C-alpha positions as CSV (number, residue, x, y, z in Angstrom):
1,M,143.6,130.0,80.7
2,S,140.5,129.4,82.8
3,N,139.8,130.5,86.4
4,H,140.1,127.2,86.9
5,E,143.3,126.6,85.8
6,T,144.5,129.7,88.2
7,A,142.7,129.3,90.6
8,W,145.1,130.4,94.3
9,P,142.9,129.6,97.5
10,K,143.9,132.5,100.0
11,E,141.8,130.5,102.0
12,L,140.3,126.6,103.1
13,R,138.2,126.8,106.3
14,V,136.5,123.6,107.6
15,S,133.4,124.7,109.7
16,S,132.6,123.7,113.3
17,D,130.9,121.4,112.7
18,R,133.7,119.2,110.2
19,R,130.5,119.5,107.4
20,T,131.6,122.3,105.4
21,L,134.8,123.4,103.2
22,T,135.2,127.1,102.4
23,V,137.4,128.0,100.6
24,R,138.3,131.7,99.2
25,F,140.2,132.0,95.9
26,N,142.9,135.3,95.0
27,D,140.4,136.2,92.9
28,D,137.3,136.8,95.6
29,R,135.7,134.2,94.6
30,S,134.2,131.6,97.7
31,Y,132.6,128.8,98.1
32,E,131.1,127.0,100.9
33,I,131.5,122.8,99.2
34,E,129.9,120.3,101.9
35,A,131.6,117.8,103.0
36,E,128.8,114.8,101.7
37,L,128.9,116.4,98.1
38,L,133.2,116.3,98.1
39,R,132.8,113.1,99.3
40,V,131.0,111.8,96.6
41,R,132.6,113.6,94.1
42,S,135.9,112.4,95.4
43,P,138.7,112.8,92.6
44,S,139.7,109.4,94.2
45,A,140.7,106.4,91.6
46,E,138.5,104.8,94.8
47,V,135.4,106.8,93.2
48,Q,136.7,108.0,90.1
49,G,137.5,104.8,88.7
50,H,140.7,104.4,86.2
51,A,139.1,105.3,83.0
52,P,136.3,107.1,82.0
53,G,132.3,104.9,83.3
54,Q,134.3,103.8,85.8
55,R,132.6,106.5,88.9
56,V,131.5,105.2,91.3
57,T,128.2,106.0,93.0
58,V,128.4,106.5,96.7
59,G,125.4,106.8,99.6
60,G,124.7,106.4,102.8
61,K,127.4,109.8,103.1
62,S,125.1,112.1,104.0
63,E,126.5,112.5,107.8
64,V,130.2,112.9,106.8
65,T,132.1,114.8,108.4
66,I,136.1,115.5,107.4
67,S,138.1,115.0,109.9
68,K,141.8,116.4,108.4
69,V,143.0,118.6,105.7
70,L,146.4,117.9,104.8
71,P,148.4,120.2,102.4
72,V,150.7,118.0,99.0
73,G,153.0,120.4,97.6
74,N,151.2,124.0,96.6
75,Y,148.5,122.6,94.0
76,A,146.0,120.8,96.5
77,V,144.5,119.0,99.6
78,R,143.8,115.8,100.6
79,L,140.5,115.5,103.2
80,V,140.5,112.3,105.4
81,F,136.7,111.7,106.7
82,D,135.9,110.5,109.0
83,D,134.3,107.6,107.2
84,T,137.9,106.4,106.9
85,H,138.0,107.6,102.8
86,D,141.6,109.3,102.7
87,T,142.8,108.3,98.8
88,G,141.4,111.6,97.1
89,I,144.1,114.4,95.9
90,F,141.6,117.8,95.8
91,T,143.5,120.6,93.2
92,W,142.8,123.6,93.4
93,A,141.1,123.7,89.9
94,F,139.3,120.5,91.3
95,L,137.9,122.9,94.0
96,S,137.1,125.9,91.6
97,E,135.3,123.7,89.5
98,L,133.2,121.8,92.1
99,G,132.7,124.7,93.9
100,E,131.7,126.5,91.0
101,A,129.1,123.6,89.1
102,K,128.7,121.9,93.3
103,D,124.4,123.2,92.1
104,E,124.4,120.9,89.1
105,R,126.8,118.1,91.2
106,W,123.8,118.4,93.8
107,V,121.3,117.7,91.3
108,E,123.4,114.8,89.2
109,Y,124.4,112.9,92.5
110,I,120.3,112.8,93.9
111,A,119.8,112.0,89.9
112,E,122.1,109.2,90.7
113,L,121.7,108.0,93.5
114,T,117.5,107.4,92.7
115,E,118.1,105.6,89.7
116,K,120.0,103.3,91.7
117,G,117.7,102.7,94.0
118,M,120.7,104.7,96.7
119,S,119.9,106.6,99.4
120,R,122.3,109.5,100.8
121,I,120.9,108.3,104.1
122,F,123.0,105.4,105.6
């Protein structure tokens, strides 16, 4: 079983400016994940689509903030963003994977925006 599958958060904290979510896991891994990355890589069907290859590139979210963090059972949280996006269920495994690979996900995101002539700025 991977660290991601057994990930359990000891702490979830939104920064005072609402632009970063800090996740600290029971194995002492800790990640600061930007609200923008969480928003544009949301596990929601709206962003990910309903089948492989349907993921939507979301631009214009450089100023997005986290409005609420709502528990979903004992396995996830639903993040509500100030742009009203609120359908992503962020499992502990998803947050662990995103935190670990966030540098790569940023590079992929910027490349997608560039390829599609989009911008991080609204």
